[in-house]
C-alpha positions in Angstrom: 1.3 4.9 17.5 1.0 3.2 20.9 4.0 2.6 23.5 5.8 0.7 22.7 6.6 -2.3 25.2 10.6 -3.8 25.2 10.4 -7.6 24.7 13.2 -9.9 27.0 16.3 -9.6 24.9 16.7 -13.3 25.0 13.4 -13.4 22.4 15.2 -10.6 20.6 18.6 -12.5 20.7 16.2 -15.9 18.9 14.8 -13.6 16.2 18.3 -12.6 15.6 19.3 -15.9 15.2 16.6 -17.7 13.1 17.3 -14.1 10.1 21.3 -14.8 10.5 21.0 -18.9 10.2 17.3 -18.0 7.6 15.3 -20.5 9.1 12.1 -20.7 8.1 8.9 -19.8 10.9 5.7 -19.6 12.0 4.9 -16.0 13.6 1.3 -15.7 14.7 1.0 -11.8 15.5 -2.1 -9.3 16.1 -2.2 -6.7 13.4 -3.6 -3.0 13.5 -7.2 -4.0 14.2 -6.1 -6.3 16.9 -6.5 -9.7 15.0 -4.3 -12.5 15.0 -2.4 -12.8 11.5 0.0 -16.4 11.5 2.3 -16.3 8.0 5.2 -18.2 7.5 8.4 -17.9 5.9 12.0 -15.6 6.5 12.9 -12.9 9.3 15.6 -10.8 6.7 15.9 -8.7 9.5 15.6 -6.9 13.3 16.0 -3.5 13.5 15.4 -0.5 15.3 13.0 2.2 14.9 11.4 5.3 16.0 11.6 4.1 19.3 10.6 0.8 18.9 12.0 -2.8 17.3 10.8 -4.1 14.0 11.8 -7.7 11.9 11.1 -7.6 8.4 10.1 -10.3 6.6 10.8 -12.1 3.3 7.8 -11.4 2.0 8.2 -7.8 2.9 5.6 -8.2 5.5 7.4 -6.0 8.6 6.0 -6.3 12.6 6.4 -4.7 15.7 8.5 -6.6 17.8 5.1 -6.1 21.2 2.5 -7.7 18.8 4.3 -10.7 18.2 2.3 -14.0 19.6 4.7 -16.0 19.0 7.3 -17.6 17.2 7.3 -21.6 15.9 5.2 -21.7 19.1 7.1 -20.2 21.4 5.0 -17.3 23.1 6.5 -14.1 22.5 8.8 -12.9 26.7 8.3 -9.4 27.2 11.1 -7.8 29.7 10.5 -7.4 33.2 12.9 -4.4 34.2 
């Protein structure tokens, strides 16, 4: 696995809010081949594992947060520490 890049805490909080409120969202992310993939559904969990953060969708898809491109047309923000 390549090195994880932290996402901005505020963006992380927004993902957790979407999961808590069970709001449908449109997500664009990069798959293992680097291709852009767009999905729509519910985020059911935001969690940490293997020194990285992930989200799990209601259809079972799991996405590492630093592979996100946008959520509901909002571009991913990375930590600037």
